[in-house]
C-alpha positions in Angstrom: 1.9 -0.1 -7.5 1.0 -3.9 -7.0 2.0 -4.5 -3.8 1.0 -7.9 -2.2 -1.0 -7.5 1.5 0.5 -10.3 3.7 -2.0 -11.5 6.6 -0.4 -12.1 9.9 -2.0 -13.9 12.6 -1.4 -14.2 16.4 -1.3 -17.3 18.1 -4.5 -17.3 19.6 -6.1 -16.5 15.6 -4.1 -19.5 14.5 -5.7 -21.8 17.2 -8.8 -21.0 16.5 -8.3 -21.0 12.2 -7.0 -24.5 12.7 -9.2 -26.0 15.8 -6.5 -26.4 18.2 -5.3 -25.1 21.7 -2.8 -22.0 22.1 -0.6 -24.4 23.6 -0.6 -26.7 21.0 0.2 -24.2 18.4 3.4 -23.5 20.5 4.0 -26.9 20.8 3.9 -27.6 17.0 5.8 -24.1 16.0 8.5 -25.5 18.5 8.7 -28.8 16.6 8.6 -27.3 13.5 11.5 -25.0 14.8 13.8 -27.4 15.9 13.7 -29.1 12.2 14.3 -25.7 10.6 11.2 -24.2 9.3 11.2 -20.3 10.1 8.0 -18.8 11.8 8.2 -14.9 12.3 9.6 -13.4 15.8 9.1 -9.6 15.3 9.3 -9.3 19.2 8.6 -12.2 21.5 5.7 -13.9 20.2 5.2 -15.6 16.8 3.8 -14.0 13.9 1.9 -16.5 11.6 1.5 -16.1 7.7 -1.2 -18.4 5.4 1.6 -20.8 4.7 2.4 -21.3 8.3 -1.5 -21.3 9.0 -1.6 -24.3 6.6 1.5 -26.2 7.6 0.0 -26.1 11.2 -3.4 -27.5 9.8 -1.2 -30.5 8.0 0.3 -31.5 11.0 -3.3 -31.2 12.9 -4.3 -33.5 10.4 -1.5 -35.8 10.3 -1.1 -36.1 13.7 -5.1 -37.5 14.1 -4.8 -39.9 11.0 -1.3 -41.4 11.8 -0.9 -41.3 15.4 3.1 -40.3 15.1 4.8 -38.3 17.1 4.5 -34.7 16.2 8.5 -34.1 16.2 8.4 -36.8 13.2 5.8 -35.0 11.8 7.3 -31.2 12.1 10.6 -33.2 10.3 8.5 -34.4 7.5 6.6 -31.0 6.9 10.1 -29.1 7.1 12.1 -31.4 4.9 12.2 -29.4 1.4 10.3 -31.3 -1.0 12.3 -34.1 -3.0 10.4 -33.7 -6.3 9.9 -30.6 -7.9 6.3 -29.0 -7.1 4.0 -30.3 -10.3 6.3 -32.8 -11.9 7.9 -36.1 -11.4 11.9 -37.1 -10.8 13.7 -39.8 -13.0 16.2 -41.4 -10.8 18.3 -43.8 -12.5 19.1 -46.7 -10.4 22.0 -48.7 -10.7 21.8 -52.8 -10.7 25.5 -52.9 -9.0 24.8 -52.8 -5.4 28.4 -51.9 -4.8 27.7 -48.7 -7.0 24.7 -47.8 -4.9 26.5 -48.0 -1.7 29.1 -45.6 -2.8 26.4 -43.1 -4.2 24.5 -43.5 -1.2 27.5 -42.9 0.9 28.8 -39.7 -1.3 24.8 -38.5 -0.5 25.4 -38.9 3.1 28.8 -37.1 3.1 27.4 -34.4 1.7 24.3 -34.4 3.3 26.1 -34.2 6.7 28.2 -31.4 5.4 25.7 -29.4 4.6 23.4 -30.2 7.9 26.3 -29.1 10.0 26.7 -25.9 7.6 23.2 -25.3 7.9 23.5 -25.3 11.9 26.5 -23.0 12.0 24.6 -20.7 9.6 21.7 -20.8 12.3 24.1 -20.1 15.1 25.4 -16.5 13.0 21.8 -15.7 12.1 21.0 -15.8 15.9 24.0 -14.0 16.9 23.6 -11.5 14.2 20.1 -10.9 15.4 21.1 -10.4 18.8 23.3 -8.1 18.3 20.7 -6.6 15.6 18.3 -6.0 19.0 20.9 -4.8 21.3 21.5 -2.1 18.2 17.7 -1.3 18.1 17.6 -0.9 22.1 20.6 1.1 21.9 18.9 3.5 19.4 15.9 3.8 20.5 17.4 4.4 24.5 19.5 6.9 22.8 16.7 8.5 21.0 14.2 8.8 24.3 17.5 10.3 25.9 18.0 12.9 23.4 14.1 13.8 23.2 14.1 14.1 27.1 17.3 16.5 27.2 15.7 18.7 24.5 12.5 18.8 25.7 13.9 20.1 29.3 15.7 22.9 27.6 14.5 26.1 28.3 12.4 27.3 24.8 14.9 30.4 24.2 17.8 27.9 24.3 16.1 25.6 21.8 17.6 25.6 18.4 16.4 24.1 14.9 18.5 21.4 12.8 20.7 24.9 11.2 21.0 26.5 14.6 18.3 28.9 13.8 16.3 29.7 17.3 12.8 28.0 16.9 
């Protein structure tokens, strides 16, 4: 079975790899997440993968070379590529500016609709994650209480799964 093993990094490991402080890693991460970039957060802290490290490295380099604000760089890096990787895009530009303005208006309307839908989906995902976290907490709490109750029973009253005395 060929399973790909993904290396995960903590904030301090990423800071050392990229050559920036931990607070800068956090600031860059927050800026990216604000623009829709997803960094795994299984608990309260972020877990970075190779792609995240590459993105943060690129942010550092762009910040140093362009002096653009971090938020602008995060917006550029979070946006999906407009041209498929490894290829070129052919765009037909009409000569009639009225048609161009109509096309641009239609594209903007579609973009705004997609952006609204994306925001709603993000809210729904967050709600679902919150519900899932509550369920996980309740399962763990119930499991702990059950284990405690079983362990407090006198030895002769303990029964196995199918009612047999252990």
